[in-house]
C-alpha positions as CSV (number, residue, x, y, z in Angstrom):
1,M,238.0,46.2,12.4
2,P,240.7,45.2,14.9
3,M,240.8,41.6,16.1
4,T,239.3,40.7,19.4
5,S,241.7,39.1,22.0
6,R,240.0,35.8,21.5
7,E,240.5,35.9,17.7
8,R,244.1,36.9,18.2
9,M,244.9,34.1,20.6
10,L,243.1,31.4,18.6
11,I,245.0,32.4,15.5
12,A,248.2,31.9,17.4
13,L,247.0,28.5,18.7
14,N,246.5,27.5,15.1
15,N,250.1,28.6,14.4
16,G,249.0,31.6,12.4
17,R,249.9,35.3,12.5
18,P,247.2,37.6,14.1
19,D,247.1,41.4,13.8
20,R,249.7,41.8,16.5
21,L,251.5,39.9,19.3
22,P,249.1,38.4,21.8
23,C,250.2,38.5,25.5
24,Q,249.2,36.9,28.7
25,V,250.7,35.9,32.0
26,H,251.4,32.4,33.2
27,G,248.6,32.7,35.8
28,W,248.2,35.5,38.3
29,M,249.6,34.5,41.6
30,Q,247.5,35.4,44.6
31,Y,250.5,36.8,46.4
32,Y,251.1,39.3,43.5
33,L,247.4,40.2,43.3
34,D,247.3,40.9,47.1
35,H,250.6,42.7,47.6
36,Y,250.9,44.7,44.3
37,L,247.4,45.0,42.9
38,G,245.2,45.6,45.9
39,G,243.6,42.1,46.0
40,I,241.8,42.3,42.5
41,D,241.0,39.0,40.7
42,W,242.4,37.6,37.5
43,Y,239.8,39.2,35.2
44,Q,240.4,42.6,36.8
45,A,244.2,42.2,36.5
46,Y,244.0,41.4,32.8
47,E,241.6,44.3,32.3
48,R,243.9,46.7,34.2
49,F,246.9,46.0,32.0
50,G,245.0,45.6,28.8
51,M,246.3,42.1,28.1
52,D,244.7,39.2,26.2
53,Y,243.0,37.0,28.8
54,A,244.0,33.4,29.5
55,I,241.8,32.0,32.3
56,Y,242.6,28.6,33.8
57,V,239.5,26.7,34.8
58,S,239.0,22.9,34.9
59,P,235.9,20.8,35.4
60,A,234.5,20.0,38.8
61,Y,234.1,16.3,39.6
62,R,231.7,14.1,41.4
63,Y,232.8,11.0,43.3
64,S,231.0,8.0,44.7
65,E,230.6,7.9,48.5
66,K,231.9,4.4,48.5
67,D,235.2,5.4,46.8
68,L,235.7,8.4,49.1
69,A,235.1,6.2,52.2
70,R,237.9,3.9,51.1
71,W,240.3,6.8,50.8
72,E,240.0,8.4,54.3
73,V,242.3,11.5,54.6
74,R,243.4,12.4,58.1
75,R,245.4,15.7,58.1
76,V,247.0,17.2,61.2
77,D,248.0,20.8,61.3
78,L,251.6,21.0,62.8
79,G,251.5,24.8,63.2
80,V,254.1,27.3,62.0
81,D,257.9,26.6,62.1
82,E,260.6,29.1,62.8
83,D,260.8,30.2,59.2
84,G,257.1,31.0,59.1
85,N,256.1,28.0,57.1
86,H,252.8,26.2,57.9
87,R,253.5,22.5,58.3
88,W,251.1,19.6,57.9
89,D,251.1,15.8,58.3
90,E,248.7,13.6,56.4
91,T,247.8,9.9,56.6
92,I,245.4,8.3,54.1
93,V,243.7,5.2,55.3
94,T,242.5,2.5,52.8
95,P,241.0,-0.9,53.5
96,K,244.4,-2.6,52.9
97,G,246.8,-0.2,54.6
98,S,247.8,3.4,55.0
99,L,249.8,6.0,53.0
100,H,251.6,8.9,54.6
101,H,253.2,12.2,53.5
102,T,254.0,15.6,54.9
103,G,254.3,19.1,53.5
104,A,254.3,22.8,54.1
105,W,253.0,26.1,52.6
106,N,253.6,29.8,52.9
107,A,252.2,33.0,51.4
108,I,253.9,32.3,48.1
109,T,253.7,28.5,47.5
110,A,253.2,25.0,48.8
111,W,255.4,21.9,48.7
112,E,255.8,18.4,49.8
113,I,258.5,17.3,52.2
114,E,257.8,13.6,52.3
115,P,256.2,12.1,49.1
116,L,253.1,10.0,49.3
117,I,254.5,6.9,47.4
118,K,257.7,5.4,48.7
119,S,257.5,1.8,47.4
120,E,255.8,-0.5,44.9
121,R,253.4,-1.6,47.8
122,D,252.4,2.1,48.3
123,F,251.7,2.5,44.6
124,A,249.5,-0.6,44.6
125,L,247.4,0.9,47.4
126,W,247.2,4.2,45.6
127,D,246.3,2.5,42.3
128,E,243.5,0.4,43.9
129,F,241.9,3.1,46.1
130,Y,242.7,6.6,44.7
131,P,239.2,7.9,43.9
132,I,238.3,8.4,40.3
133,P,235.4,10.7,39.4
134,I,232.2,9.2,38.3
135,A,231.1,12.4,36.5
136,A,232.6,15.7,35.3
137,D,230.7,18.9,35.8
138,L,231.6,21.3,33.0
139,T,229.7,24.2,34.6
140,P,232.8,26.1,35.9
141,V,234.4,25.9,32.5
142,R,231.2,27.0,30.8
143,E,230.7,29.9,33.2
144,A,234.3,31.1,32.6
145,R,233.8,30.9,28.9
146,E,230.6,33.0,29.1
147,K,232.1,35.6,31.4
148,L,235.2,35.8,29.2
149,G,233.3,36.5,26.0
150,D,235.7,37.7,23.2
151,R,238.4,38.8,25.6
152,G,240.5,35.6,25.5
153,I,240.7,31.9,26.0
154,V,240.0,29.3,28.6
155,R,242.7,26.7,29.6
156,S,242.1,23.5,31.6
157,H,244.3,21.0,33.3
158,P,243.7,17.2,32.7
159,F,242.6,15.0,35.6
160,S,245.9,13.7,36.9
161,P,247.5,13.3,40.3
162,G,250.3,15.6,39.2
163,Q,250.7,18.4,36.8
164,G,249.3,17.0,33.5
165,S,251.0,13.9,32.1
166,P,251.9,10.4,33.5
167,W,255.6,11.0,34.0
168,Q,255.0,14.3,35.8
169,S,252.3,12.8,37.9
170,F,254.5,9.9,38.8
171,C,257.3,12.3,39.8
172,T,254.7,14.2,42.0
173,L,253.7,11.0,43.7
174,V,257.2,9.6,44.4
175,G,259.5,12.6,44.1
176,T,261.5,13.5,41.0
177,Q,264.9,12.1,42.0
178,E,263.3,8.9,43.3
179,A,261.3,8.5,40.0
180,I,264.6,8.8,38.0
181,F,266.2,6.1,40.2
182,M,263.2,3.9,39.8
183,A,263.2,4.3,36.0
184,L,266.8,3.2,36.0
185,D,266.5,0.4,38.5
186,T,263.0,-1.0,38.0
187,P,261.8,0.2,34.6
188,E,259.1,-2.4,34.4
189,F,257.4,-1.1,37.5
190,V,257.7,2.5,36.3
191,H,256.0,1.5,33.0
192,H,253.3,-0.2,35.0
193,A,252.7,2.9,37.1
194,L,252.7,5.2,34.1
195,Q,250.1,3.0,32.4
196,R,247.8,2.9,35.4
197,I,248.1,6.7,35.8
198,L,247.3,7.2,32.1
199,E,244.3,4.9,32.3
200,K,242.8,6.9,35.1
201,T,243.3,10.1,33.1
202,L,241.7,8.6,30.0
203,R,238.6,7.5,31.9
204,V,238.0,11.0,33.0
205,T,238.9,12.6,29.7
206,E,236.0,10.8,28.2
207,M,233.8,12.8,30.5
208,W,235.0,16.1,29.0
209,Q,232.9,15.7,25.8
210,G,231.4,19.1,25.1
211,T,233.9,21.1,27.1
212,P,233.9,24.8,26.1
213,A,237.6,25.1,27.0
214,D,240.0,26.1,24.2
215,M,243.2,24.4,25.4
216,V,244.6,22.0,27.9
217,E,248.0,21.9,29.5
218,T,249.9,18.6,29.7
219,G,253.6,17.7,30.4
220,G,255.4,19.2,33.3
221,G,258.9,20.4,34.3
222,A,260.0,16.9,35.2
223,G,260.2,16.1,31.5
224,S,262.6,19.0,30.7
225,N,266.1,18.2,29.5
226,T,267.5,19.9,32.5
227,V,265.9,17.0,34.5
228,I,265.9,13.9,32.3
229,S,267.7,12.9,29.1
230,P,266.0,12.7,25.7
231,A,266.4,8.9,25.9
232,M,264.5,8.8,29.1
233,F,261.9,11.1,27.7
234,R,261.5,8.9,24.7
235,E,261.0,5.8,26.9
236,F,258.9,7.2,29.8
237,C,257.1,10.2,28.4
238,L,256.6,9.9,24.7
239,P,254.4,6.7,24.5
240,Y,252.0,7.8,27.2
241,D,251.8,11.4,26.0
242,R,250.8,10.3,22.5
243,I,247.9,8.3,23.8
244,Q,246.7,11.1,26.2
245,H,247.0,13.7,23.5
246,A,245.0,11.7,21.1
247,A,242.2,11.5,23.7
248,L,242.3,15.2,24.4
249,H,242.2,16.0,20.7
250,E,239.2,13.7,20.5
251,V,237.2,16.1,22.8
252,G,238.2,19.1,20.7
253,L,241.1,20.7,22.6
254,K,244.3,22.3,21.6
255,I,247.2,21.0,23.6
256,V,250.2,23.0,25.0
257,Y,253.0,20.9,26.4
258,H,254.6,22.4,29.5
259,L,258.3,22.1,30.0
260,C,259.4,24.7,32.5
261,G,263.1,24.0,32.1
262,G,265.3,22.8,29.3
263,V,263.5,22.3,26.0
264,M,266.1,22.5,23.2
265,K,266.9,18.8,23.2
266,M,263.2,17.9,23.4
267,L,261.8,20.0,20.5
268,D,261.4,17.2,18.0
269,L,260.1,14.8,20.7
270,V,257.3,17.3,21.6
271,V,256.4,17.4,17.9
272,Q,256.3,13.6,17.9
273,N,254.0,13.4,21.0
274,G,251.2,15.1,19.2
275,A,251.1,18.4,21.1
276,D,250.0,21.5,19.2
277,G,252.2,23.9,21.2
278,L,255.0,24.2,23.7
279,E,255.6,26.4,26.8
280,T,257.2,27.9,28.8
281,M,260.3,28.5,26.6
282,T,262.4,29.4,29.6
283,P,265.6,31.3,28.8
284,P,269.0,30.5,30.3
285,S,268.8,33.5,32.6
286,M,265.8,31.8,34.2
287,G,267.4,28.3,34.5
288,G,266.2,26.9,31.2
289,D,268.0,26.7,27.9
290,C,265.6,28.0,25.4
291,D,267.0,29.8,22.3
292,L,263.7,31.2,21.1
293,R,264.9,32.1,17.7
294,E,266.5,28.6,17.1
295,A,263.4,26.8,18.5
296,S,261.2,28.9,16.2
297,R,263.4,28.0,13.2
298,R,263.5,24.3,14.0
299,V,259.9,23.5,14.9
300,G,257.9,26.7,14.6
301,D,256.1,25.4,11.6
302,R,254.7,22.6,13.7
303,L,254.3,24.0,17.2
304,F,253.0,27.3,18.6
305,F,254.9,28.8,21.6
306,I,253.8,30.4,24.8
307,G,256.3,32.1,27.2
308,G,259.8,33.1,26.6
309,F,259.8,36.4,28.6
310,D,262.3,36.6,31.5
311,Q,260.1,37.8,34.3
312,Q,262.9,38.3,36.7
313,A,264.8,40.7,34.4
314,G,261.6,42.2,33.1
315,F,259.3,42.4,36.1
316,E,261.0,41.6,39.3
317,R,264.3,43.4,38.9
318,G,263.6,45.4,35.7
319,T,262.4,48.7,34.5
320,P,259.7,49.6,32.0
321,E,262.4,50.1,29.4
322,E,263.9,46.7,30.0
323,A,260.5,45.0,29.9
324,R,259.8,46.6,26.5
325,R,263.2,45.6,25.2
326,L,262.6,41.9,26.1
327,V,259.2,41.9,24.5
328,F,260.6,43.2,21.2
329,E,263.4,40.6,21.4
330,C,260.9,37.7,21.8
331,F,258.8,39.0,19.0
332,E,261.7,39.3,16.6
333,A,262.8,35.8,17.5
334,T,259.5,34.2,16.6
335,K,257.7,36.4,14.1
336,D,258.9,34.5,10.9
337,H,258.2,30.9,12.0
338,A,255.9,30.3,15.0
339,G,252.5,31.2,16.2
340,Y,253.4,32.9,19.5
341,I,251.7,34.2,22.6
342,I,254.3,36.1,24.7
343,A,254.1,35.4,28.5
344,P,256.4,35.2,31.4
345,S,258.3,31.9,31.4
346,D,256.8,31.0,34.8
347,H,255.0,32.5,37.7
348,F,256.1,35.8,39.2
349,F,255.5,37.1,42.7
350,H,257.2,40.5,42.8
351,G,257.7,43.5,40.4
352,D,256.6,47.0,39.9
353,P,253.2,47.0,38.1
354,A,254.7,49.7,35.8
355,N,256.9,47.0,34.3
356,V,253.9,44.7,33.7
357,Q,252.2,47.6,32.0
358,A,255.2,48.2,29.8
359,F,255.1,44.5,28.8
360,A,251.5,44.7,27.8
361,D,251.9,47.9,25.9
362,A,254.9,46.8,24.0
363,A,253.1,43.7,22.8
364,K,250.5,45.9,21.1
365,E,253.3,47.6,19.2
366,C,254.5,44.2,17.8
367,V,252.5,44.1,14.6
368,Y,252.8,41.3,12.0
């Protein structure tokens, strides 16, 4: 009997070798679904291409009315600028003062222009009044798991004000460049901030007991060695990641550490932080530095990998033949050392669906 997609992916997450190479995408972007696939949803997209499903669903949260009242969000729609971007301005009113930030969004993505936290005083306000859930509702995760059946896995994101780990969340709150300057100029404050972010995440992680999710994504691109040095990672990421990962393991989850940039100088540090796997294995052609074969040789016995496929060369600018070639290249680089799920090394918004189909079909030919 052939393996189910779920069996195949779980073997990879346990750093084993399934029947053949599992494949997923790093999330289906709504822009791609709408403009290239006729508006179908994630489940339908995975079914169309015959991939192994990776569905991203996190718990819903319940907050106290008192806490929400002390964090009053006042957003103003600023309309559309000359480039077609939708602009917004937001003030958050707390009992002891206000916080302010601005941002924009378009059909492809959203971003902040002015960060929320601009001083230690701002962080103190955030720390005191940012609402923390009083309960986690696992129903959305459970429903996704039931709908999925044996077709794949469910991934969640931790409760955090940023992407998934204290350093990334701090960079989200203050801006990445500003966070680096603060780490150099006022390291004591940064450690305080990271500790407070971590404590909030740990409180909510305790509410995850019984989650049916298979894996959680931590880390974030701000920890990549194309952004910070290994020494800075060792000081400002490693201690907090270790504690967070221990808590996530306690509720029964595999952990994939997300570094969507340079990884080669961080490989041993990711092993040390207690993660089970590493993504997105971004190649130099996409702005990272991943040598998939070398990474597999060095730490493939201790970490599984997800990613590695150049979606620009394979999907956006490629041909079915090029997509196939890149799949086989990734497979050959990892097959002897690491559990591996091939995936684009980040989101993609354009590309002929025929290229995506070739990607999925080629993975089925990569037999262990």
